[in-house]
Structure formats: structure tokens, C-alpha cells
Residue frames as a rotation matrix with the C-alpha (Angstrom) as fourth column:
UNK 1
0.869 -0.332 -0.366 -17.18
-0.371 -0.928 -0.038 -1.21
-0.327 0.169 -0.930 -9.03
UNK 2
0.742 -0.670 0.028 -14.10
0.453 0.470 -0.757 -1.68
0.494 0.574 0.653 -11.18
UNK 3
0.748 -0.453 -0.485 -11.24
0.407 -0.264 0.874 -1.15
-0.524 -0.852 -0.013 -8.75
UNK 4
-0.181 -0.853 0.489 -8.78
0.961 -0.047 0.273 -0.47
-0.210 0.520 0.828 -11.57
UNK 5
0.058 0.291 0.955 -10.68
0.602 -0.774 0.199 2.74
0.797 0.563 -0.220 -12.30
UNK 6
0.864 0.298 -0.407 -10.27
0.499 -0.389 0.774 3.90
0.073 -0.872 -0.485 -8.69
UNK 7
-0.036 -0.951 -0.309 -6.71
0.832 -0.199 0.518 5.01
-0.554 -0.238 0.798 -9.35
UNK 8
0.936 0.277 0.219 -6.58
0.351 -0.799 -0.489 8.66
0.040 0.534 -0.844 -10.25
UNK 9
0.031 -0.981 0.194 -3.29
0.881 -0.065 -0.469 10.11
0.472 0.185 0.862 -11.37
UNK 10
0.861 0.160 -0.483 -2.13
0.414 -0.772 0.483 12.84
-0.296 -0.616 -0.730 -9.06
UNK 11
0.429 -0.728 0.534 0.39
0.365 -0.401 -0.840 15.48
0.826 0.555 0.094 -10.00
UNK 12
0.804 -0.167 0.571 2.95
-0.522 -0.660 0.541 16.97
0.287 -0.732 -0.618 -7.72
UNK 13
-0.056 -0.903 0.427 5.52
-0.998 0.055 -0.016 15.42
-0.009 -0.427 -0.904 -5.43
UNK 14
0.934 0.327 -0.146 5.47
-0.339 0.939 -0.066 11.86
0.116 0.111 0.987 -6.73
UNK 15
0.052 -0.943 0.330 8.38
-0.908 0.093 0.408 9.80
-0.415 -0.321 -0.851 -5.46
UNK 16
-0.480 -0.291 -0.828 9.79
-0.653 0.748 0.115 6.48
0.586 0.596 -0.549 -6.59
UNK 17
0.353 0.763 0.542 7.12
-0.935 0.272 0.227 4.12
0.026 -0.587 0.809 -5.36
UNK 18
0.434 -0.218 -0.874 9.15
-0.266 0.896 -0.355 1.01
0.861 0.387 0.331 -6.22
UNK 19
-0.628 -0.756 0.181 10.99
-0.381 0.096 -0.919 1.24
0.678 -0.647 -0.349 -2.90
UNK 20
-0.295 0.614 0.732 7.74
-0.912 0.048 -0.407 0.27
-0.285 -0.788 0.546 -1.15
UNK 21
0.406 0.494 -0.769 7.15
-0.774 0.633 -0.002 -2.77
0.485 0.596 0.640 -3.39
UNK 22
-0.713 -0.655 -0.249 7.45
-0.473 0.712 -0.519 -6.19
0.517 -0.252 -0.818 -1.85
UNK 23
0.099 0.675 -0.731 5.92
0.270 0.689 0.672 -8.78
0.958 -0.264 -0.114 0.42
UNK 24
-0.496 -0.144 0.857 4.90
-0.703 -0.513 -0.493 -7.90
0.510 -0.846 0.153 3.96
UNK 25
-0.763 0.219 -0.608 3.98
0.441 0.864 -0.242 -10.31
0.472 -0.453 -0.756 6.77
UNK 26
-0.284 0.762 0.581 0.46
-0.606 -0.613 0.507 -9.71
0.743 -0.208 0.636 8.05
UNK 27
-0.121 0.180 -0.976 0.65
0.526 0.846 0.090 -12.35
0.842 -0.503 -0.197 10.79
UNK 28
-0.888 0.235 0.395 -1.23
0.120 0.948 -0.295 -13.15
-0.444 -0.215 -0.870 12.96
UNK 29
-0.151 0.920 -0.360 -4.19
-0.457 -0.388 -0.800 -11.54
-0.876 0.044 0.479 11.12
UNK 30
0.904 0.366 -0.220 -3.52
-0.347 0.331 -0.878 -12.91
-0.249 0.870 0.426 7.65
UNK 31
0.630 -0.693 0.351 -0.71
0.716 0.693 0.085 -14.45
-0.302 0.198 0.933 5.63
UNK 32
-0.520 -0.849 -0.091 1.08
0.697 -0.484 0.529 -11.96
-0.493 0.211 0.844 3.36
UNK 33
0.708 0.580 -0.402 0.34
0.216 -0.721 -0.658 -8.64
-0.672 0.379 -0.636 1.74
UNK 34
-0.226 -0.750 0.621 1.95
0.945 -0.014 0.327 -7.72
-0.237 0.661 0.712 -1.57
UNK 35
0.571 0.318 -0.757 2.45
0.200 -0.948 -0.248 -4.03
-0.796 -0.010 -0.605 -2.32
UNK 36
-0.303 -0.644 0.702 3.48
0.900 0.049 0.433 -2.59
-0.313 0.763 0.565 -5.67
UNK 37
-0.687 0.052 -0.725 3.43
-0.192 -0.975 0.113 0.66
-0.701 0.217 0.680 -7.63
UNK 38
-0.184 0.682 0.707 0.36
0.937 0.339 -0.082 1.16
-0.296 0.648 -0.702 -9.85
UNK 39
0.426 0.177 0.887 0.54
0.584 -0.802 -0.121 4.34
0.691 0.570 -0.445 -11.93
UNK 40
-0.279 -0.535 0.797 1.05
-0.254 -0.760 -0.599 7.12
0.926 -0.370 0.076 -9.35
UNK 41
0.457 0.528 0.716 -0.38
-0.852 0.029 0.523 5.06
0.255 -0.849 0.463 -6.48
UNK 42
-0.815 -0.542 0.202 0.39
-0.578 0.784 -0.228 1.94
-0.035 -0.303 -0.952 -4.50
UNK 43
0.290 0.868 -0.404 -1.73
-0.726 0.474 0.498 -1.19
0.624 0.149 0.767 -4.73
UNK 44
-0.700 -0.456 0.549 -1.92
-0.703 0.576 -0.418 -3.93
-0.126 -0.678 -0.724 -2.10
UNK 45
0.355 0.833 -0.424 -3.54
-0.750 0.525 0.402 -7.33
0.558 0.175 0.811 -2.07
UNK 46
0.238 -0.161 0.958 -3.61
-0.816 0.501 0.287 -10.30
-0.526 -0.850 -0.012 0.25
UNK 47
-0.035 -0.308 -0.951 -1.88
-0.714 0.673 -0.191 -13.56
0.699 0.673 -0.243 -0.62
UNK 48
-0.920 0.149 0.364 -3.04
0.392 0.413 0.822 -16.20
-0.028 0.899 -0.438 -1.09
UNK 49
-0.457 0.813 -0.362 -6.34
-0.478 -0.567 -0.671 -14.95
-0.750 -0.133 0.648 -2.50
UNK 50
-0.239 0.480 0.844 -9.08
0.681 0.703 -0.207 -16.66
-0.692 0.525 -0.494 -4.50
UNK 51
0.569 0.448 0.689 -9.81
0.801 -0.494 -0.339 -13.28
0.189 0.745 -0.640 -6.09
UNK 52
-0.380 -0.845 -0.375 -6.80
0.896 -0.437 0.076 -10.92
-0.228 -0.307 0.924 -6.05
UNK 53
-0.617 0.174 0.767 -8.70
0.349 -0.813 0.466 -8.18
0.705 0.555 0.441 -7.89
UNK 54
0.478 0.876 0.065 -11.39
0.265 -0.214 0.940 -8.09
0.838 -0.432 -0.334 -5.19
UNK 55
0.605 -0.279 -0.746 -8.76
0.787 0.069 0.613 -7.88
-0.120 -0.958 0.261 -2.45
UNK 56
-0.304 -0.771 0.559 -6.94
0.824 -0.507 -0.252 -4.97
0.478 0.384 0.790 -4.11
UNK 57
0.678 0.379 -0.629 -6.66
0.617 -0.759 0.208 -1.67
-0.399 -0.530 -0.749 -2.25
UNK 58
0.187 -0.584 0.790 -5.17
0.727 -0.459 -0.511 1.48
0.661 0.670 0.338 -3.74
UNK 59
0.411 -0.163 -0.897 -3.24
0.774 -0.457 0.437 4.12
-0.481 -0.874 -0.062 -1.81
UNK 60
0.745 -0.109 0.658 -2.52
0.351 -0.775 -0.526 7.73
0.567 0.623 -0.539 -2.75
UNK 61
-0.283 -0.919 -0.273 0.82
0.875 -0.130 -0.467 9.30
0.393 -0.371 0.841 -1.84
UNK 62
0.832 0.535 -0.148 0.39
0.539 -0.716 0.443 12.10
0.131 -0.448 -0.884 0.72
UNK 63
0.595 -0.731 0.334 3.89
-0.629 -0.682 -0.372 13.07
0.500 0.012 -0.866 1.94
UNK 64
-0.136 -0.747 0.651 7.06
-0.960 0.260 0.099 11.51
-0.243 -0.612 -0.753 3.32
UNK 65
-0.956 -0.150 -0.252 6.28
-0.200 0.962 0.188 7.79
0.214 0.230 -0.949 3.74
UNK 66
-0.583 0.809 0.078 2.54
-0.033 0.072 -0.997 8.36
-0.812 -0.584 -0.015 4.22
UNK 67
-0.905 0.413 -0.106 -0.27
-0.065 0.114 0.991 7.18
0.421 0.904 -0.076 1.96
UNK 68
-0.495 0.815 0.301 -4.05
-0.569 -0.042 -0.822 7.09
-0.657 -0.578 0.484 2.28
UNK 69
-0.676 0.313 0.667 -6.38
0.517 0.846 0.127 4.41
-0.525 0.431 -0.734 0.97
UNK 70
-0.803 0.489 -0.339 -8.55
-0.592 -0.598 0.540 5.42
0.062 0.635 0.770 -1.97
UNK 71
-0.490 0.700 0.520 -12.05
-0.117 0.539 -0.834 4.24
-0.864 -0.470 -0.182 -1.06
UNK 72
-0.480 0.372 0.795 -14.52
0.809 0.538 0.237 2.87
-0.339 0.757 -0.559 -3.59
UNK 73
0.635 0.772 -0.013 -16.27
0.724 -0.601 -0.338 6.27
-0.269 0.205 -0.941 -3.64
UNK 74
0.355 -0.599 0.718 -12.97
0.566 -0.473 -0.675 8.03
0.744 0.646 0.171 -4.46
UNK 75
0.785 -0.071 0.615 -12.61
-0.465 -0.724 0.509 9.64
0.409 -0.686 -0.602 -1.05
UNK 76
-0.273 -0.945 -0.180 -9.47
-0.404 0.283 -0.870 9.10
0.873 -0.164 -0.459 1.01
UNK 77
0.771 0.540 -0.337 -9.67
-0.009 0.538 0.843 6.57
0.637 -0.647 0.419 3.82
UNK 78
0.931 -0.358 -0.066 -7.28
0.127 0.150 0.980 5.28
-0.341 -0.921 0.185 6.47
UNK 79
0.554 -0.812 -0.185 -3.58
-0.832 -0.541 -0.121 6.03
-0.002 0.221 -0.975 6.59
UNK 80
0.883 -0.468 -0.012 -0.76
0.465 0.880 -0.101 3.68
0.058 0.084 0.995 5.59
UNK 81
0.732 -0.674 0.101 2.64
-0.681 -0.720 0.132 4.76
-0.016 -0.165 -0.986 6.95
UNK 82
0.715 -0.588 -0.379 5.94
0.334 0.763 -0.553 3.08
0.614 0.269 0.742 6.05
UNK 83
0.842 -0.530 0.098 8.94
-0.329 -0.361 0.873 3.00
-0.428 -0.767 -0.478 8.38
UNK 84
0.666 -0.700 -0.260 12.61
-0.205 0.163 -0.965 2.85
0.718 0.696 -0.035 7.47
UNK 85
0.653 -0.583 -0.483 15.76
0.753 0.430 0.499 1.52
-0.083 -0.689 0.720 9.10
UNK 86
0.427 -0.547 -0.720 18.82
0.100 -0.763 0.638 3.76
-0.899 -0.344 -0.271 9.69
UNK 87
-0.637 -0.675 0.372 20.05
0.408 0.114 0.906 2.92
-0.654 0.729 0.203 6.15
UNK 88
-0.553 0.506 -0.662 16.82
-0.666 -0.746 -0.013 4.40
-0.500 0.433 0.749 4.71
UNK 89
-0.890 0.230 -0.393 15.37
-0.115 0.720 0.684 1.05
0.441 0.654 -0.615 3.60
UNK 90
0.005 0.967 0.256 11.65
-0.887 -0.114 0.448 0.42
0.462 -0.229 0.857 3.99
UNK 91
-0.904 -0.422 -0.063 11.24
-0.326 0.778 -0.537 -2.19
0.275 -0.465 -0.841 6.75
UNK 92
-0.648 0.751 -0.123 7.51
0.732 0.570 -0.374 -2.24
-0.211 -0.333 -0.919 7.58
UNK 93
-0.616 0.531 0.583 4.22
-0.096 -0.785 0.613 -0.42
0.782 0.321 0.534 7.35
UNK 94
-0.888 0.411 -0.206 1.65
0.246 0.046 -0.968 0.58
-0.389 -0.910 -0.142 9.93
UNK 95
-0.605 0.795 0.055 -2.08
-0.314 -0.301 0.901 0.43
0.732 0.527 0.431 9.22
UNK 96
0.512 0.859 -0.020 -4.84
-0.212 0.149 0.966 0.47
0.832 -0.490 0.258 11.85
UNK 97
0.422 -0.462 0.780 -2.07
-0.906 -0.236 0.351 0.63
0.022 -0.855 -0.519 14.51
UNK 98
0.797 -0.182 0.576 -0.79
0.061 0.973 0.224 -2.77
-0.601 -0.143 0.786 13.33
UNK 99
0.058 -0.888 -0.456 2.73
-0.815 -0.306 0.492 -3.34
-0.576 0.343 -0.742 12.03
UNK 100
0.941 0.123 0.316 3.48
0.082 0.822 -0.563 -5.49
-0.329 0.556 0.764 8.99
UNK 101
0.158 -0.985 -0.072 7.15
-0.254 -0.111 0.961 -6.35
-0.954 -0.134 -0.267 8.46
UNK 102
0.566 -0.090 -0.819 8.68
-0.824 -0.029 -0.566 -6.33
0.027 0.996 -0.090 4.97
UNK 103
0.487 -0.338 0.805 9.89
-0.196 0.856 0.478 -9.87
-0.851 -0.391 0.351 4.26
UNK 104
-0.054 -0.531 0.846 11.02
0.852 0.417 0.317 -9.71
-0.521 0.737 0.430 0.58
């Protein structure tokens, strides 16, 4: 399946997704996760990766700082929730009850 085609543009309350972009520490499970805006969705992939395209996951904006993974069949999967510090800056995300801290 071509993962690039899994991103469907959604209309509605789209926010500036660039504030979520950056590198997140996935220790002790993996090294780093990079998250970026991709059309109206977020995309994440593990670094380092021998095949970044295969490690890509896409997330649809739901509300607030909450996204859901777009599965290969187009259905929505698990939740990805970002947290902010008192200044309103994104500082980490939570997925599968695990925290990944934003490092850059």
C-alpha cells in the first residue's frame, strides 16, 4: 500500500500543525521520532530508519491537541495526544500510554 495515498484532506477546524513538528525522544523503546505536517495531517517516522517511507505513520487532527492514526485501511486507529507547558509550547506526546519528550 502506498502510504502517501493514506492522507485524506479533511475540512473543518484545521490548526497550524507546524507547532507539533520536531524531534521527539522515544527512549528507551527506540531512538527518535520525527513529526511534521503533511497536508492537513501529521506524519511521523522513526530515526534512524533503513526505510523511512515504510516507517511513516499519518495522524488526523481530531480536536485540541489530539490526533488519531490513519490506518492502512483508512480507518482511525490509536490516539496521539500532545501536551504543552504553561507557555503553550508543545513539550511531548503520549501514545500507547508512553510519553515522548520533544527534544528539538
